[in-house]
C-alpha positions in Angstrom: 254.4 -10.9 26.9 254.8 -7.3 27.8 257.9 -5.6 28.4 257.4 -5.8 32.2 256.3 -9.5 32.2 259.4 -10.2 30.2 261.7 -8.3 32.5 260.2 -10.1 35.4 260.5 -13.6 33.8 264.0 -12.8 32.7 265.0 -11.7 36.2 263.6 -15.1 37.7 265.3 -17.1 35.0 268.7 -15.4 35.5 268.4 -16.3 39.3 267.6 -19.8 38.4 270.6 -19.8 36.2 272.8 -18.7 38.9 271.7 -21.5 40.9 271.9 -24.1 38.0 274.5 -22.7 35.6 274.6 -25.9 33.4 271.2 -27.0 33.3 270.2 -27.1 29.8 266.4 -26.7 30.6 267.2 -23.5 32.5 269.5 -22.3 29.7 266.9 -23.1 27.0 264.0 -21.4 28.8 266.3 -18.3 29.2 267.4 -18.3 25.8 263.7 -18.4 24.5 262.8 -15.6 27.0 265.5 -13.3 25.7 264.6 -14.3 22.2 260.9 -13.4 23.0 261.9 -10.1 24.5 263.7 -9.2 21.2 267.1 -9.5 22.5 268.7 -12.2 20.1 272.3 -11.1 20.8 271.7 -12.3 24.5 269.7 -15.4 23.3 272.3 -16.8 20.9 275.1 -17.7 23.4 272.6 -19.4 25.5 271.4 -21.6 22.5 275.0 -22.3 22.1 275.3 -23.4 25.7 272.4 -25.5 25.4 274.0 -27.3 22.5 277.3 -27.8 24.6 275.1 -29.6 27.2 272.6 -31.1 24.9 274.1 -31.5 21.3 271.1 -33.3 20.0 268.6 -30.4 20.9 266.9 -29.8 17.5 265.0 -26.7 18.6 268.1 -25.1 20.0 270.1 -26.0 16.8 267.5 -24.7 14.5 267.2 -21.1 16.4 271.0 -20.8 16.9 271.4 -21.5 13.1 268.8 -18.7 12.3 270.3 -16.2 14.6 273.9 -17.1 13.3 272.5 -16.3 9.7 271.0 -12.9 11.0 274.6 -12.0 12.0 276.1 -12.9 8.7 277.8 -16.1 10.1 276.8 -18.5 7.4 279.8 -20.8 8.1 278.9 -21.3 11.7 275.2 -21.7 10.9 276.0 -24.5 8.4 278.1 -26.2 11.0 275.3 -26.1 13.6 272.6 -27.2 11.2 274.8 -30.0 9.7 275.6 -31.3 13.3 272.0 -31.3 14.4 271.0 -33.1 11.3 273.2 -36.2 12.2 270.9 -36.8 15.1 267.7 -35.5 13.4 267.8 -36.4 9.7 264.3 -36.3 9.4 263.8 -32.7 10.5 262.6 -30.7 7.7 263.1 -27.4 9.5 266.7 -28.1 10.0 267.2 -29.0 6.2 265.5 -25.8 5.2 267.9 -23.7 7.5 270.9 -25.8 6.3 269.9 -24.8 2.8 269.7 -21.3 3.7 273.0 -21.4 5.2 274.5 -23.1 2.2 273.2 -20.5 -0.1 274.5 -17.7 2.0 277.9 -19.4 1.3 277.3 -19.7 -2.3 277.2 -23.6 -2.3 274.1 -23.8 -4.5 274.1 -27.7 -5.5 274.3 -28.7 -1.8 271.6 -26.1 -0.9 269.3 -27.6 -3.8 269.7 -30.9 -2.1 268.9 -29.8 1.4 266.0 -27.7 0.3 264.5 -30.8 -1.8 264.9 -32.9 1.2 263.2 -30.2 3.4 260.1 -30.1 0.8 260.1 -34.0 0.8 259.8 -34.4 4.4 257.4 -31.4 5.1 255.4 -30.6 1.6 253.2 -28.3 3.7 255.9 -26.2 5.3 256.7 -22.9 3.4 260.4 -22.4 4.3 261.4 -25.5 2.5 259.9 -24.2 -0.7 261.3 -20.8 -0.4 264.8 -22.1 0.1 264.2 -24.3 -2.9 263.0 -21.5 -5.0 266.0 -19.4 -4.1 268.4 -22.2 -5.0 266.8 -23.0 -8.3 266.9 -19.2 -9.0 270.6 -19.1 -8.3 271.0 -22.2 -10.2 269.7 -20.6 -13.4 266.3 -22.7 -13.1 263.7 -19.8 -13.0 260.6 -21.8 -14.3 261.3 -24.5 -11.8 261.7 -21.7 -9.1 258.2 -20.2 -10.0 256.7 -23.8 -9.8 258.2 -23.9 -6.3 256.9 -20.6 -5.4 253.4 -21.6 -6.5 253.4 -24.6 -4.3 254.5 -22.3 -1.4 251.8 -19.8 -2.0 249.2 -22.7 -2.0 250.4 -23.4 1.5 250.8 -19.8 2.7 249.1 -17.3 0.3 250.5 -14.3 2.4 254.1 -15.2 2.2 255.8 -11.8 1.4 259.1 -13.1 0.4 257.7 -15.6 -2.0 255.6 -13.1 -3.7 258.6 -10.7 -4.0 260.8 -13.4 -5.4 258.0 -14.6 -7.9 257.6 -11.0 -9.1 261.3 -10.6 -9.7 261.2 -13.8 -11.7 258.2 -12.6 -13.7 259.9 -9.2 -14.4 263.0 -11.0 -15.6 261.1 -13.1 -17.9 259.3 -10.2 -19.6 256.0 -10.4 -17.7 255.8 -6.9 -16.0 251.8 -7.0 -15.6 252.1 -10.4 -13.8 254.9 -9.1 -11.6 252.8 -6.1 -10.7 249.9 -8.3 -9.6 252.2 -10.3 -7.4 253.6 -7.2 -5.8 250.2 -5.8 -5.4 249.3 -8.8 -3.1 252.5 -8.3 -1.3 251.8 -4.5 -0.8 248.3 -5.5 0.7 250.0 -7.8 3.1 252.9 -5.4 4.0 251.8 -2.0 3.3 254.7 -0.3 5.2 257.5 -2.4 4.0 259.8 -0.1 1.9 261.4 -3.0 -0.2 257.9 -4.2 -1.1 256.9 -0.7 -2.2 260.0 0.0 -4.1 259.8 -3.2 -6.1 255.9 -2.9 -6.7 256.7 0.7 -8.1 259.4 -0.8 -10.4 256.8 -3.4 -11.6 254.1 -1.0 -12.3 256.8 1.2 -14.2 257.8 -1.7 -16.2 253.9 -2.5 -16.9 253.5 1.1 -18.3 251.5 2.0 -15.1 253.6 5.0 -14.3 251.0 7.1 -12.5 250.4 4.3 -9.9 254.1 3.7 -9.7 254.5 7.4 -8.7 251.7 7.0 -6.0 253.4 3.9 -4.6 256.7 5.5 -4.5 255.3 8.7 -2.8 253.8 6.3 -0.1 257.2 4.8 0.4 258.9 8.3 0.7 256.4 9.2 3.3 257.6 6.3 5.4 261.4 6.8 4.7 261.9 10.5 3.5 265.6 10.4 3.8 266.2 7.3 1.7 267.8 8.3 -1.5 267.2 5.4 -3.4 263.3 6.0 -3.3 263.7 9.7 -4.6 266.2 8.6 -7.2 263.7 5.9 -8.5 260.9 8.3 -8.3 262.8 10.8 -10.5 263.5 8.0 -13.1 259.8 7.1 -13.1 258.8 10.7 -13.7 261.3 11.0 -16.3 260.1 8.1 -18.1 256.6 9.5 -18.0 257.9 12.6 -19.7 257.3 14.8 -16.4 260.7 16.3 -16.8 260.3 19.3 -14.2 259.0 16.9 -11.6 261.8 14.5 -12.3 264.1 17.5 -12.0 262.9 18.4 -8.5 263.1 14.7 -7.2 266.5 14.2 -8.7 267.9 17.3 -7.2 266.6 16.4 -3.9 268.3 13.0 -4.1 271.4 14.4 -5.0 271.4 16.9 -2.0 270.5 14.3 0.3 273.0 12.0 -1.1 275.8 14.4 -0.9 275.0 15.2 2.5 274.9 11.7 3.6 278.2 10.9 1.8 279.8 13.8 3.5 279.2 12.2 6.9 279.7 8.6 5.7 282.0 7.8 2.8 280.5 4.4 2.5 277.4 6.2 0.9 279.3 7.5 -2.1 277.9 4.7 -4.3 274.3 6.2 -3.5 275.7 9.7 -4.2 277.1 8.6 -7.6 273.9 6.9 -8.7 271.8 10.1 -7.6 274.1 12.2 -9.6 273.8 9.9 -12.7 270.2 10.2 -12.5 270.1 14.1 -12.3 272.6 14.2 -15.2 269.9 12.4 -17.3 267.4 14.4 -16.3 269.2 17.8 -17.1 270.0 16.5 -20.6 266.4 15.5 -21.1 265.2 18.9 -19.7 267.6 20.9 -21.9 266.4 18.9 -25.2 262.7 19.2 -24.1 262.9 22.9 -23.4 264.5 23.4 -26.9 261.9 21.3 -28.7 259.1 23.1 -26.9 260.6 26.4 -28.0 261.4 25.3 -31.5 265.0 25.9 -30.7 267.3 24.7 -33.6 270.4 26.2 -32.3 272.5 23.4 -31.0 275.1 25.8 -29.4 272.2 27.5 -27.4 271.0 24.1 -26.2 274.5 23.2 -25.2 274.9 26.3 -23.4 271.8 25.8 -21.4 273.0 22.4 -20.4 276.5 23.6 -19.5 274.9 26.0 -17.1 272.6 23.5 -15.6 275.4 21.2 -15.1 277.6 23.8 -13.6 275.0 24.8 -11.1 274.5 21.0 -10.2 278.2 20.7 -9.8 278.2 18.1 -12.6 280.7 17.4 -15.4 279.9 15.3 -18.5 282.0 14.7 -21.5 280.8 15.2 -25.0 280.5 11.3 -25.5 278.6 11.1 -22.1 276.1 14.0 -23.3 275.5 12.2 -26.7 274.9 8.8 -25.0 272.6 10.5 -22.4 270.6 12.2 -25.2 269.9 9.0 -27.1 269.0 7.3 -23.6 266.5 10.0 -22.7 264.9 10.3 -26.2 261.6 8.5 -25.4 261.3 10.7 -22.2 261.6 13.8 -24.5 259.0 12.5 -27.0 256.7 11.9 -24.0 257.4 15.3 -22.5 256.6 17.0 -25.9 253.1 15.7 -25.7 253.0 17.8 -22.5 253.9 21.1 -24.1 251.4 23.7 -24.2 251.4 26.9 -26.4 251.1 30.2 -24.3 248.1 32.2 -25.0 250.0 35.4 -26.3 252.9 33.9 -28.3 251.9 30.5 -29.2 255.4 29.4 -27.9 255.3 26.0 -26.2 256.5 25.1 -22.8 256.9 21.9 -21.0 
């Protein structure tokens, strides 16, 4: 329905509710209308009212539980789903949302049982398999989770959440190329999903496909240019590829944005700290790479350059931290050395 038609329908249904305030059919129709109009906060109390009048209404219970989960009310969602299952023990969708609510509360064994029942009752419904895979993952059963995701994807090949979880499991089990393939599928389905693109880039990076990973993150940044995480991740990938100056540019931008955002909202301090850690890594790598390209053997000169860079970035590193970071960025420096080019006049190399 278009917005105007939604507004007209809501106006008519609200008038009907005033005339019949306890009619569950009217309440349910109004709840669905608000839901369809993209107003879940108005729909939820109406679904609850329906359940008060008609406790065995499975569709109202299902949607109420889903909306409660969306609000972070996992305990209430669990109660709504469990109550509805007493009247509808063979409703696979209710078992699936019950499993989801239980997972949100950390009750993994109970969630496993609920999800298994959902898949038994409706083996062709993707949501049961999704919740089963999530529960198996949290229960330390990655192989079983991957099997469940495979069954889900046979039912719905375009299930982005399933492809994303599958990629994470493949990555954790040391199969980055397979993970990248899974995320390539997900990115085709959801090309504007920032979380999909970010994970896709991470999988490509782990698979050694850094140029493509950079392209994917640049696409994500174009969609969300103020998201610090994306720029920080891009800096890390550029650093890993030995493109230290490009990494410095992105890390510096990430820090500037993170500091500005943290000044306005202290809850963003974690993002600021993470961005500063990345910038520190890049600065250490840059100092070592510049020295290596120049053939510089004076460690005091390298230290002086790094001190200046850190001071300009308003960063402080202990000697122990510098030594640790130097070891951490060694591979990046080696890759950067391959990019060194001698100047025409002096033969001195520069990155």
